[in-house]
N, C-alpha and C positions, 0 to 999 in steps of 0.2 A: 058837951056837943061841940061847941066852939072851937076846942082844942081839938078835935078830931078834926075837922073841916081844915083848921090850918097846915094840920099834919097829910093830908091827902093833897092839899094845894101843893105844900111843899113838893111831896114825891112825886107830882105830876110836872112840876116844874123841871125835878133835877132828872129825870129818867125821860126824853125824847122817842116818841112812838114811829117815828120816821126812818132810826138804826134799826136794821135786824141784827139778833144776839142768837148764834147757835150752839148748842153742848159743844164745848172742847174743841171749838174751830171745827168740827167734821174730822178731827185728826188727821188734815192736812191731807183726807181721801176723799173728799167732797167740795161741794159749792154750797152756801149759806144763802137759801131765799128769804124773801121779804119777809116771810112768814116765822124767819128762824127756825126753820125746819132745813135739814141738811138734804142734801140732793147728790148721792153719792157714787161714786165712780165705779164704772165697770168692774166687777168682780169683789167691789167692797158692801156687796147689800144685803151681808152677812146676817140681820135682822138688829143691829144696833144703831140707835140715833145718831151716833157721832161716827158712823161709818168707819170705828175699829175693828170691825169684824168682818173677817172674807168670808167670800162665797164661794162655793165647792161647784166642782162639774157638773152636769146635769147629763143624763143619760133614759133611756128607753127604761121605763119603771118594768121589775121581775114582775109585780104585783101591785096592783090600786084597785079603786073603786070606777066601775065603767062608768063610762059619763054618756054612753047611747047605747044602742042595741045591739050586742056584740063588740062595742067599740070600747076598749082600754090601753093600758100598756101608755100613759102618757110621759111627756118629760118629766122626770124627778130628780131634786139634788140627790147626788150617789146612787142615784138608780131606785132606790127603797131598799138595796142589799146594802148599807153601811151609812156611815155617820160621817159629817164635816168635822176637821178640825179646823178652829175659822180663825187660830192663829196665824195658820198655816196657808188654808184653802185646800186643803188635798183631802181626799175622799181614805175612810180609814175602812175596809171594805170588810165585810163577815166573810168568817169562811167559805170557800167553795165561790168566792165570787172575786174579780180582777180588773186592772185598769182602771184610767183615770179616773172613771165616774161607776165602778163596780157593775161595766155596763156587759161583762163578759163573764160567764162560768170558765172556773178553773177545770181542766183535765184530770180524773185522777189520779193522783200516786205519780205527776207530771210525765204519764205514759211509763214509768217504769224504766226511763233508760232506752226501750226498743220500739220509739213510735215519734210521731209528729203532732201536735195537738194544733186544732186546726176549727177555725169556725164553720156552722153548718155551709153560710156563703162560698166560705173557703174550700171547704170537702166538695161541695155541689160542682163548684167549676172544674178541678182538677182529678176528682175520680167519682164522678158523675156521668150519668149517660148523656152521650152524644146526641144524641136524639130519639124521639120516641117513633123507633119504629112501623109501629102499625099506620102512622100515618106519614112520614118522613123516609126516604128510602136513602139517604146519605148525608153524611156532615163532616166535620171540620176539627175530629179530636177536641174538642172543646165540650167539657159540659155544660147542661142547661142549667143555670144559676136560680140558687133559692132565694126569694123575695121577700119573705112574711117578716113579722115584726122580729122574730127572734134570731132572724141571719148573722146577725154580728155580733149576736148575744151567749146562745148555747153552744158550746163547743166540745168537741170529741177527739180520740185518739184513731190518728192514720196508724195501725203498725205496722212493723217492718214485718217482708213476706218472714211466714212460719210462726210468727206469735198473734196472739189475737186475745180476747178479752177485753171487757171496759178499759183495762188500764194497760193492759199489753202483757200483763204479767203471765199468761198462759205461753207454754211451747207446745206447739203443734207436733204430733207425735209424726211417725213415719204412717203412709197409707198405702194401700195395694187391694187386689181382688181377693176377692175369698177363696179361698182355695178351692172349697166344699162345693160353691156353686157352680156347676159343670154346663157348656153348651149354652151358653148367653153370646151375647153380640157385642160387635162393638158399634158404639155411638159414630152417626155419621150426619154430615149437611151438607146441602147444596147452596153454593153461591155462586149467584148470578150476576155478571158485571156488564152492562149496555153503554156502552161507548158509542162515539161518531167517529172519535180517532183515537188509535190506539197507541198511546202515548203516554210517558211520566209511570208513576208506581204508585201501588194501591196500597191505603194501609187497613188491615185487618185488625180492629181493636177485640180484646178479650180481659174482661177482667180488669180494666185500666191500662192492660200495657198493649202498644199498638208496632204491629209489625210489618216492614213493609215488602212487598211482593214487586218484581216490574212485569209489568204489563206487555213490554215488549217481548222476553223470556220468563212468559207462564209457566213454563214448566219445570223452572227453578223453585215453585211454591212448596212443596214436601221438605226440602231441602231448608229454608227459610223459615219454616214454621216449628220444625223438630228442635226440640230440647229448647226452643226459645219464649221468652214470657213463661205464662204457666202451662206451657205445653208439654208431653213428652213427645212419644212418636207419633208423628202424623203424615198418614197416607194422603197423598195428594195427585187424583187425576185430573185433565183440563182437556176441555173440547170448547170448540168454537165454531158458531153459526154467523149467518148475515140474515138481517132482517131489512126487509124492506117495507117504510112507511110513505105516507103520499110525499111530505117534503123531504124526506131524506133516510138514506141509509145509514144503519146502525151494526156494530158490532156487539155480538153477544159472546161474553167467555164464562165458560161454564166449569168452576170448580170443585170437586167431587172431595170433600174431606172427612179422612176416616179417624179416629181418634184411638191409636193402638193400646195405650197406656199413657199414664200422668207421671209425673215428677214420683220419687217413692220420696223423699223428705220436701214436701207441699212448699209451692210459693205466695200461698193464697195466706190470708191474715184476717182479721175483724170486720173487715170490710167484703172481703171476699173469697166465698168457698164453694166449692162443687162435688158432687156424689159421684161423679163418673160420666153425667150423663147430663150436658152442659142444653142448657135452653137458648134457640134460637133468637131471644131478645137478652141475651148476654153479648150477642156480635153485634158489631158497629163497622161501618165503613168510614175511614178517611180520604176524599177528595182531594185534600188541599193541593197535592203534585200531580191532580190529572185533569184529563180536560172537562170544563166547565160540565158539559153535558154528559156525565156519568148518572148513572143508575143502579144500585146496589140491591139485593134481595137474597136475603136468608131462610132456607126452607129445609125441614128435617126429612131424612131420608128413612133412618134406623133412630127409631126411639124408645123401643120396647125390651125387657131382659135383657137390660144394656150390663155389661161388669162393673161390678164395686170398686169405688175408689172411696176406700174407709179408713179411718183411723185403726189399726194393727191389723187391717184386713177382717176387723170381725173376729180373730182369733186371738186375740189378747186383750189386756188391759193398758190403756194408756197414764203414763203419769208426768202429769199438764206441768207438774213444777220442773220437771227434768226433760221432756219429751221423748223417753226412754218406753217402749212396750216390752210388756210383761206377757210372753206368750205361753199360752196354755200347750198342754203334756200334747207333744205330737207336732206341733207347728215350732219354726223358727226363722231366723232371718229379722234384719232390722223390721218389717212391717209384718213379722208372724205370716207372711205368705208362703214360706214353704213348707210341704209336710215332711216332717223327719221321721214319722214312725216309730216314736218310741216305743223298745221292747223292755218290760217290767220282767223283772225276776226275784221272787222272795226268796231264793236259796242262798245261802251265806258260806256256801260251800262248791257250787258248780257255777260254771261259765254263765255271764248276762246271756249271750249269743254264741253260739256254737254251729259253724259251717263245717261238716263232716263231707267229704267224699270218700266212697266206698269202695269204687271201682279202682281195680290194680293195672288198668290200662287206660287209665285217666289222661286227658292230654289238652284238655280246656284248662279255662279260668277259677279256680274254687271260688272267689269271691272277685267282683268286676262293679267297679263305681265310675258311671261317665254323667256327663253334664250336657248340656244342649249347648253351653257360652262356651265360648272359646278361652284358652290357656290364660287366666289371670292372679293376681295374686290377692285379689279383693274376696274372694270367697276360698274354701276349705272342704276338701275330699272329707279327709279325716280331722276328726278334734278328740283327744282326750282328756275328761277333767277331772281331778281329784277335789273332791267338793268345789270350790270356787276356781282351783288354779287349773290353768290351761298346763298339762305337762307334756304333751307330744302333738303334731298337729302337721298334716302336708296339705299345702293350699294349691289353688287351681295351676302352680305355674310346675308343682313338683317340689317344689322346696320343703324339707324337712325341718320340723320345730321340736329340739330335743331339750327340756328341761334339765337332765343329766345323764349325759352318756357313760353307764357304767362298768360294761364287759362286749368286749367283739372279740369271740373264741374264733369265728372263723376270718380275722384280719377284715380290712375295709380296702376297695379301692377305686378308687375317684377318678374316673375316666376323663372327665373336663370340667371346668371350672374352678379347681382347685378349693383348698380347705382356708375358710375364714374363721377364724375365733375372734368376737366383739370385745369377750370380757372372759375373765377368769382364768387366763392362760394355758397352757396346754402341758401336761402330766404323763411323764412316761413310766410306768415304775419299775418293769423288767425289760430285759431282753434291748433294750436302747434303741435309737433313732438310726433307722436306714435311708437314707435317703438318694436317687439315682437320677440322673437328668441324662439326656441325649440331644440337649439344644448345644447348637457351637458359641451361641452369644448369650445366652445366660445365666448367670449364675448358678450353683448345683445348691447352696443356700445361701441366703440374706439376710442378714440382720440390720435393720436400720430401725434408728429411734426418729420417730415422729417430734418428740417433742423441740419446739423451737426455741425455748424459752432460758434463762442460765440455768446452768447444771453445774451442781457441785462436784468437788473433789474428789466425793466419796462415790459419785456415779460409775458404776457400770457397765456398758453396752452387751458383754458376754463375759460370763462369768464358769470359768472352769474349775470343780473342786472333788477332792477324793477325799475318803477318811483313812486313808492306811497311814501308818506308825512310822512306815520306810519312805525313802525316799529315791528309791533305785528305780522305780515306776516312772512312767510316761505320761503325760500330761495331754499331748499334743505330738501325730506321727502324720508326714506326710509322703504318699508314695507317689512317682509317677512309673505307668506300667511297670511298678510290682518293686520298684525301686525306690527306697527311704533316701527321699533328699531335702527333709527337715524335721527335727524332731524338739519336743521341748519335754524337760526331764523335770521331777518333780521336784528337784534340789533347787531348780532354776537356771540350770545348764541348758545351752541354749548349742545344739549340734545342726550342722550344714553337712549333709551328706557328701553331694556333689553342686559343683558350678559357682562354689565360694558364696561371697555373701556382697552383695552389691548395695551399696548405701549412699544418698542424697541427701544433703543435710547434715553430714556428719553423726558422727555416733560415739558415746560416751561409755566408759566401762568404770564402776567406782571401787570395785575391787572385783578378788576372785579371776581376774584377767579371762581373758579370752581365746580358746584354742578354738584355729580352724584349719581344717584338711582341704586342700583345694583350690588353696588360694583366697585373698582377701581384696576386692577390687572397692576403691571410695574414687567417687567420680569428683564431688566436691564438698565442702565442710570440714574437712581434715578427721584426723582421730587423735580421740583425747581420752588417756590411761591414768588414772589420777594413782592407784596404784596397785600392785599385783604381777605388773610387766605383760611383754606381750611373747607369746611363742608361738610360730609359726614354720610351719614343714611347707616348702614348696614356694616360698616368694611370695613375697609381698608388692605389687602395684601399686602407687600412689601417683594418679595424673596431675592433679592441679592440687593447690592450697599447702603440700608439704606435710611434714610427719612430725608432732609434739609429744614428748616424753618428757612429763615433769620431771620423774624422779622413778628409781626400779632398772632402768636400764633396758637394752633392746639384744636380745642374743637372737643371732641366725645362725642354726646350725647345717645347713646345704640350701644348695641354694642361688645363694646369695642375695641381695638387695638392689632393685632398680629406683631410682629415681629420676623420670625423666625432666619434668621443673618444679620449682618451686622449692628445691633445696632442702635437705633436712637440716635441722637445729636439734641441738642433744645440749641441754643446758647443766646438770648435773649426772655424775655416776657412769660418764663415760659410755663407746659404744665399740664393744667385741664383736667383729667379725671371724671364725675363729675357720673357715675353710671356704675356697671360691672366689674369696674375693669381694671387691668392695665397687661396683661400677655408680657411678654419679654422674647427670646430665641436668647442669644447674648449679652446680656449686655445693660445697658443702661446707658447714661452720659448727666450729668444734669451740662453747665456750670455756667450759672447763673440763679439769680431770682425764684433759687429751684421747687422741683418739688412738687405740691399738688395732693393727691389720696382722693379719698371717693368713699368705696368700698373696699379697701384691692388693695394690689400688690402682685403681684406674678411674682419671678423671676428666671424662668427655669434652665437657666446656663448662667455664665458669672458675674454673679450678679450684684452691683449694684455701678456705681463712681458715688461722688458728689462733686463738685468744690467748691462752694462758695452758702453760703445763705445757704445750709441744704437743708434738705427734710423733708418733713410733709406729716406724714399718718394721717387722720382725724379719721379716723374710721375702723375697718375692720383687723387694723393689717398689718403688711410686712411679706410675709415667703419668704426667699430666700434658693432655694434646692443645690443650690451649685453656688462655683466661691467668696460667702462671698457677706458684704457691705464695700466701703471704704468711708470714710468721710474727703476729706482733710482740711475744715474750717469752722467755722461756726456749727458743729455738726450736730446731726442727731436728730429729735423730733418725735417719736409715743406719740399719745395722747393719745390712748385707743386699746387695747385687746395686746399691748406686740409687740414685736419683736420676731420672732423665724429665726434662723438660723441653718438650717440643715447639713451644711458642710461647710467649706471654713473658717469659722472665721466672726469675724466683726474687721474692721482696722479701727480705729479714730488717728488721727494726730494731729488735733488741737482740742479746743476748747469742747474734751470733747463728750459723749455722755450720754442723757439724757431719761431718760424712766419712762414717768410719774407714771403711772398706770400699774396694771398686770404684771409688772417685764420683766424682759430678759432672754430668754429661749437659751442656744447656744450650740449647738455641733459642736465640734473642736477648742475650746479654745474662748480666749477673749481677745484682744491686746488693751493697750491703752497708746499710747506714751506720751503725754505730756497734761496736766491740768486736769487728773483723769478721773474719772469716777463716777456718783451721780445716784443713783439707789433706789426709794421708791418701797418696793413692792417687796422686797428680788431681789436674783440674784443667779440665778442655771447654773453652769456649769458641762454640762455632763461629756465629756471626752475632753483630750486635757490639763485643765488647764487654767490658768487665767494668765498671763504676762503683771501688769502695769507699769509704768514708771509715776511717777507723783502722786502717791497715789491712795488709794480706798475708797469709804464713801459708807457706807450701811447704811442708815436711820431707816428701820426697816426691821422685818421679817427676817431678817440674812442674811446669803448666805451660799450656798449649793456647795463645788465645788469637783468632782470628777477628781483626777488628779494630785492635786497640786497645789500651788499658787506660784508663784513668785512676789516678790516686790521689785526694784533695790534701788529706795530712798524714802524717806518722810515719809515712812512706811503704817504701815495699821489699819486704823481706825474702830472700830464695837461701834457704838453709842449704839446699844439694840440687843440681842437676842443673842450675841455673835457669834461667828463662829466654824462652825464646819467639820472639816478636815478628810475626810472618810480614804484617803490614805496618809496621812503625808502632813505635812506642808513641804517646804523647803525652803531653802536659804533667809531669812531677811538679806541684806546687811547693811541696816540702822537701824535695830533694830525693834522691834514691842509692841506697846502698847496697855494693852487690859484693860480696863477701868471694866467689869464685869466677868471678869475670862476667862479661856482657857481651856477646855478639849481637849483632847490628845487622844484618845479612841485605837491609834495602830501607829506600829510606829516611836514613840516619835515625839520631838519636834529639829530640829537643827538649831542652830545659831552660823553663822562663824566668826561675829564680830557682837559690840555695846552692846552685851549682852540681859539679857531679864528681862524687867521690870515686876512685874506683883504687880497690887494694889488688894487686892479684894480674894488672895489666888491663890494656885497653883496645881493644883492635877495632877501628873503623876500616871498613873497606872502599868506601863510598868518600863522601865528605862530613864534614862536621861544621855546624854553626853555632856559635855561642855569643847572646848577646845578652852585653852587661854582666858577664860573668867571668871567672879566671878559673883555667884549667888546671886542678892541684894532683898531682900526680908522686906518689911513696916514691918508685923506685925509674921513674924517669923513661919507662919504656914505653912510650908512645910509637904507636904506629899510625901513621895517618898523613892524609895531604891537607895539611892545615890552611884555611882560606882566610887570611886576616882580616880584622875589621877595623875600621879605623876607630882609634882610642881603646882597642876594647879591652889592652892591658895596663892602662891608666888607672 
């Protein structure tokens, strides 16, 4: 006993009672009081003594025990529709509930994607009635708020127009008037608006949609209401009266609204519906934009025996999954409101319906189809259906739809609008296609590809094919006034009957040549022929860019060839002109194999340039009007008629110049660089003199030179006939040897170096001047008046 007392004494001494000790130090989420009890912070009163459990949000309990007469729904954690996750402080709601405290019901299926989910309070504000028209005569366009306990708890879908059901999953079918119920009335109501001042605009609300009409232009009410909101066609008549009260004068505007029809595809939803007979309690006035002393009142005018507004017009069944009507026999249209008068026939061999006109003098219409509706493509006059496939129809605009046009034995005439084939193409099996046009601007036939992307090389815009085994027939023929101007044969030959061929951008012929009757005109780009040559009857005219023949040569039989500019270049095989000569303006270049002309050649400008192999003119000579003639190698040979150069002279670099007969007449000088010049028949230089490097030999007939002669080396040799210089001989650098005498008539002879050797005598009628050069004579027969020069003979 003593031992127990001592132990308890030590225990009391060791643990002082004045210091509080809370479990787990309240987990850092509360305060420890003097009684060692945790006072948890807000949000941590989850039921744990150490404040380690969170608390979840509270909401109005969906169900709980009533705590007074007709009083329940206290605030409870997770609204009694879920449990609390203490570790996170979040409510885990049971299915069908949502919100931070599970305080709100979910909308079924999320309104199926065809509506909005809202609480009762939200729906009452946006879609609820503006006011109680039984006690109030105007409103502000905002619904009366719902304020009971579940205002923010219960929720519902507000479906889009045309959808309904709790989850907006159902689709409304078209609605209309029952076509078999006749002699019915149109619903009509009276809207009376009393104002102290006619100003602003009045809102007419029906089924949640507000439409504003101007009070200053009330006659526009019918136009503003028709086909707007949930209305169809609305008739609106207007009247105005003055009402005098004791304290003020008011104006009463009366609008008579008649509802002729409603939208075929309804604008209703799960909140609004109509059977065609609207209640006056479905209408409200919004006076937000009018004078504050505005009073509205709706009164029924016609509400008995009203035309129906029913799904499928009560003449079909509605598939609410698709929104389509299946009409019963005898009715059709989207809402089954059209009477179709089906005619049934049980025979398999007789017509289902036959219209027979027996009068021999009948002049009326055997079958007439008419509609009160104006022309429109939205309805059909005739429709032919095989099983479920439409194979033929005529719509309200007169357009004809044909699944397959098989035979038109009497042909078809289209007077307007043309023929349009959307797909499948157009096939004509026999007798071909005849297209006629009287237009002066539009093409008779137009082939146009509308494909704007990349096309391969295999693509063909227009293809013409034949199956014949022969190739002598034509693929294309073009006529103008009965004259064949163009043709393409099956063997690929192109024939141009008249007018020639005009090409811009050049023409290339790879093989087999080109045969043209009537001339060829190439404005630019030139003509390139790889092989096969070119045969032209009637002449060729090339304005620019020249004419290039790689090989194969050119043959011109008649008419000649005229080249006005750009020249003509022949690389090989030569150029033969058999008759009528060759006229060139702009120069002629022959690179190799020479040029042979029969009938003469005339070069107007630019001269002639021959690189190798020379140039031979068989007859007719050659006349070069300007630009001269240049022969680089192998010389120039003219057989007969000589060579006449009017200006520009003749320039021969090597191999010399040979003229067999008729001599050479040159106006503008003659220059021979090397190999000399051999002339039989005499040489006449009219002006500009003659300059020779390499010597000059004149075999007979002598040489007549006006303008002097210059010989740099090798000297001048005249075999017979001598040399006559009319206006002087100048500058014999290499000396001058004269076998048969030299006669100088005027201006004398000047020898700068090499002296003068005379065999046969020297006669000088004027004076002779010798500078630094002796006079040597073989037989001392010197007849002259010598003028001595100082030290000249030393």
